[in-house]
C-alpha positions as CSV (number, residue, x, y, z in Angstrom):
1,M,83.9,100.6,79.1
2,Q,87.7,100.4,79.2
3,L,89.8,101.0,82.3
4,P,93.5,102.2,82.2
5,D,96.0,99.9,83.8
6,V,99.7,99.9,84.8
7,N,100.7,99.8,81.1
8,T,98.7,102.9,80.2
9,P,101.1,105.9,79.8
10,I,100.7,108.5,82.5
11,A,100.1,111.2,79.9
12,R,97.2,109.1,78.6
13,C,95.9,108.6,82.1
14,D,95.8,112.4,82.5
15,G,93.9,112.8,79.2
16,L,91.4,110.1,80.2
17,S,90.8,111.7,83.6
18,R,90.3,115.2,82.1
19,F,87.7,113.7,79.7
20,T,85.8,112.0,82.5
21,Q,86.0,115.0,84.8
22,A,84.6,117.2,82.0
23,A,81.8,114.8,81.2
24,L,80.8,114.4,84.9
25,R,80.6,118.1,85.4
26,R,78.7,118.9,82.2
27,Y,76.2,116.1,82.3
28,G,74.0,117.8,84.9
29,K,73.6,120.9,82.9
30,V,73.1,119.3,79.5
31,F,70.5,116.8,80.8
32,E,69.1,119.0,83.6
33,A,69.8,116.2,86.1
34,T,68.4,116.3,89.6
35,A,70.5,118.0,92.3
36,D,71.3,114.6,93.9
37,V,72.7,113.2,90.6
38,T,74.6,116.4,89.8
39,A,76.2,116.4,93.3
40,K,77.2,112.8,93.1
41,L,78.8,113.3,89.7
42,E,80.6,116.4,91.0
43,A,82.0,114.4,93.9
44,L,83.2,111.7,91.5
45,A,84.9,114.3,89.4
46,T,86.6,115.9,92.4
47,S,88.0,112.6,93.7
48,L,89.3,111.8,90.2
49,G,90.9,115.2,89.8
50,A,92.7,114.9,93.2
51,A,94.1,111.4,92.3
52,T,95.2,112.7,88.9
53,D,96.9,115.8,90.3
54,A,98.8,113.5,92.7
55,L,99.9,111.2,89.9
56,I,101.0,114.0,87.6
57,G,102.9,115.7,90.5
58,A,104.7,112.5,91.4
59,Q,105.6,111.8,87.8
60,E,107.1,115.2,87.4
61,T,109.1,114.9,90.7
62,Y,110.4,111.5,89.5
63,R,111.3,113.0,86.1
64,Q,113.2,115.8,87.7
65,S,115.2,113.4,89.9
66,V,116.2,111.5,86.8
67,L,117.2,114.6,85.0
68,A,119.3,115.6,88.0
69,L,121.3,112.4,87.5
70,I,122.7,113.8,84.3
71,G,125.3,115.8,86.1
72,A,126.5,112.9,88.1
73,R,126.7,110.7,85.0
74,V,128.7,113.3,83.2
75,E,131.1,113.8,86.1
76,L,131.7,110.0,86.3
77,K,132.5,109.7,82.6
78,L,134.9,112.7,82.7
79,V,136.7,111.4,85.8
80,D,136.9,108.0,84.2
81,L,138.6,109.4,81.1
82,K,140.9,111.4,83.4
83,A,141.8,108.3,85.4
84,D,142.5,106.3,82.2
85,E,144.9,109.0,81.0
86,I,146.7,109.2,84.3
87,V,147.0,105.4,84.5
88,R,148.6,105.3,81.0
89,S,150.9,108.1,82.0
90,V,152.0,106.3,85.1
91,K,152.6,103.2,83.0
92,R,154.9,105.1,80.8
93,A,156.8,106.4,83.8
94,A,157.1,102.9,85.2
95,D,158.4,101.6,81.9
96,D,161.0,104.3,81.9
97,A,162.0,103.3,85.4
98,G,162.8,99.7,84.2
99,A,161.2,96.4,83.4
100,D,161.3,95.2,87.0
101,V,159.4,98.3,88.2
102,S,156.9,98.2,85.4
103,A,156.2,94.5,86.0
104,A,155.7,95.1,89.7
105,V,153.4,98.0,89.3
106,F,151.5,96.8,86.2
107,P,151.7,93.0,86.3
108,N,148.9,92.7,83.8
109,G,149.4,96.0,81.9
110,V,146.9,98.8,81.9
111,T,143.9,97.1,80.3
112,P,142.4,95.6,83.5
113,I,142.5,99.0,85.1
114,V,141.2,101.3,82.3
115,R,138.7,98.9,80.7
116,P,136.0,98.9,83.4
117,I,133.8,101.9,84.3
118,G,132.5,102.3,87.8
119,P,133.3,100.5,91.1
120,A,135.5,97.9,89.3
121,E,137.8,100.7,88.1
122,A,137.8,102.4,91.4
123,D,139.0,99.1,93.0
124,A,141.6,98.7,90.3
125,L,142.9,102.2,91.0
126,G,143.1,101.5,94.7
127,A,145.1,98.3,94.0
128,L,147.4,100.2,91.6
129,D,148.1,102.8,94.2
130,G,149.0,100.1,96.7
131,R,151.5,98.5,94.2
132,I,153.0,101.9,93.6
133,V,153.6,102.5,97.3
134,A,155.2,99.1,97.6
135,A,157.6,99.7,94.7
136,S,160.6,100.5,96.9
137,K,163.0,100.6,93.9
138,W,161.1,103.3,92.1
139,A,162.5,106.7,92.8
140,A,159.5,108.5,91.5
141,K,156.9,106.5,93.3
142,D,155.8,109.3,95.7
143,A,154.9,111.6,92.9
144,Q,153.1,108.9,90.9
145,H,151.3,107.7,94.1
146,A,150.0,111.3,94.7
147,R,148.6,111.4,91.1
148,V,146.9,108.0,91.4
149,A,145.6,108.6,94.9
150,A,144.1,112.0,93.9
151,V,142.2,110.6,90.9
152,H,141.2,107.6,92.9
153,A,139.6,109.9,95.4
154,E,137.9,111.8,92.6
155,Y,136.6,108.6,91.1
156,K,135.1,107.4,94.4
157,A,133.4,110.8,95.0
158,A,131.9,110.6,91.5
159,L,130.6,107.1,92.2
160,D,129.1,108.2,95.5
161,A,127.3,111.1,93.9
162,R,125.9,108.9,91.3
163,K,124.8,106.3,93.8
164,S,123.1,109.0,95.9
165,G,121.2,110.3,92.9
166,M,120.2,106.9,91.8
167,G,118.8,106.2,95.3
168,E,116.8,109.4,95.3
169,A,115.4,108.7,91.8
170,A,114.5,105.2,92.9
171,A,112.6,106.6,95.9
172,K,110.7,109.1,93.7
173,R,109.9,106.3,91.3
174,A,108.4,104.2,94.1
175,L,106.2,107.2,95.1
176,R,105.1,107.7,91.5
177,D,104.2,104.0,91.2
178,A,102.1,104.3,94.4
179,A,100.4,107.4,93.0
180,R,99.6,105.5,89.8
181,E,98.0,102.6,91.8
182,D,95.9,105.2,93.7
183,F,94.8,106.8,90.4
184,L,93.8,103.4,88.9
185,D,91.8,102.5,92.0
186,T,90.1,105.9,91.9
187,Y,89.3,105.7,88.2
188,A,87.8,102.2,88.7
189,A,85.8,103.6,91.7
190,V,84.5,106.5,89.5
191,A,83.5,104.0,86.8
192,A,81.6,102.0,89.4
193,G,80.0,105.1,90.7
194,V,78.7,106.0,87.3
195,R,77.3,102.5,86.7
196,S,75.5,102.6,90.1
197,T,74.0,106.0,89.1
198,F,72.8,104.8,85.7
199,L,71.9,101.2,86.2
200,R,71.6,99.1,83.0
201,D,72.1,102.2,80.8
202,R,75.2,101.3,78.8
203,P,75.1,104.3,76.4
204,R,74.9,106.7,79.3
205,N,77.7,104.9,81.2
206,E,79.9,105.0,78.1
207,V,79.5,108.7,77.5
208,F,81.6,109.6,80.6
209,F,84.7,107.7,79.5
210,D,87.1,108.1,76.6
211,T,88.6,105.1,74.8
212,V,91.7,103.9,76.6
213,R,93.3,102.2,73.7
214,A,92.4,101.2,70.2
215,R,90.9,97.8,69.8
216,G,93.7,95.2,69.3
217,V,96.5,97.6,70.4
218,V,98.7,96.6,73.3
219,E,100.4,99.6,75.0
220,D,103.7,99.6,76.8
221,A,104.2,102.2,79.4
222,V,106.5,104.9,78.1
223,D,106.4,107.3,81.0
224,D,109.6,106.2,82.8
225,P,112.4,108.6,82.0
226,D,114.8,105.9,82.7
227,D,115.3,103.1,85.2
228,P,117.5,104.7,87.8
229,T,119.2,101.3,88.3
230,K,120.6,101.7,84.8
231,P,122.2,105.2,84.9
232,D,124.4,104.7,81.9
233,G,121.5,104.2,79.5
234,P,120.1,107.0,77.4
235,L,117.8,109.4,79.2
236,N,114.4,110.0,77.6
237,P,112.3,111.8,80.0
238,T,108.7,112.4,78.9
């Protein structure tokens, strides 16, 4: 008799559970079992069903929280592109104002500002804004400061939204993982309950449980939509 483990995909756990629940509930009728045996098997099926429902519900809640991150990820990428375009525009304006202004505002050019994505670019935008404000010889500094300050605020807001979504997804993932542990414990307890009901009767024990995995096959869990700590990776919710 095989038991699922943490590497068994949740969809497979659901299928295994449904198989076992059906077998537990049909056995009494097919074999005309005593009332005590039928009641015990029904209790095992009920406990397994409750643990399975909790697991599937937690998985779906986690999946939805990861899908909800799409909007925040899109917003950050769009704002990042907007910020890059504004920085390059400000650089051209600084060049037009003279070499001394350009050197003061962009001492290392635009690459260190536009290359990163995320908190590093937000910090670079803040530093750029500070240099613009300090550029006393630049007549257009107030207008350029307003542009950079505005997109800097947009960038920070986009980062905050993504961070909030990531935190929510991580919390939902923790709940899903806890539900999986409860399911695995319950499945093992059901298997033990069957064994105690049909002592030393391997064929009868085996009939209640489907094959978890083919012999020699090692499964990797594929039920994580995405690790919320890596929000820029491709989403593949299942």
